[in-house]
Phi, psi and omega in degrees: 000126179295148177223152178257156179240136176256130180280173178295341177270003179083014178267147181256140172253117183258137179301149182304320182296327178287314178302317181297313181298323181275351179078024179274140176250141180293144178082350181272128178269133179225148177298141182300332181294341177293344178279349180301126178085358181299322181262038184301137179260121181258003182273189179290159178302147180235135180282163176301320180298318178294319177299315180298321179294318179297317178297316180300315179295321179297315178296321179299318178296316180298317179295320178296315179299321180296319179295322180295323183285341182285000000 
């Protein structure tokens, strides 16, 4: 799963595959509002509880992967 990194200045570094899919070019400045709707969800509605469970499982996987790498 691609991930972005935020610098100490609050800038984000987005993986090339994400930039390509979104049509972003490096060095080009765009208004932040252009990102509105970029992550649109086309699936069925999801409850807060379901979102929290998905996040919890994701963190559990990340922590498990981190332990394996140590």
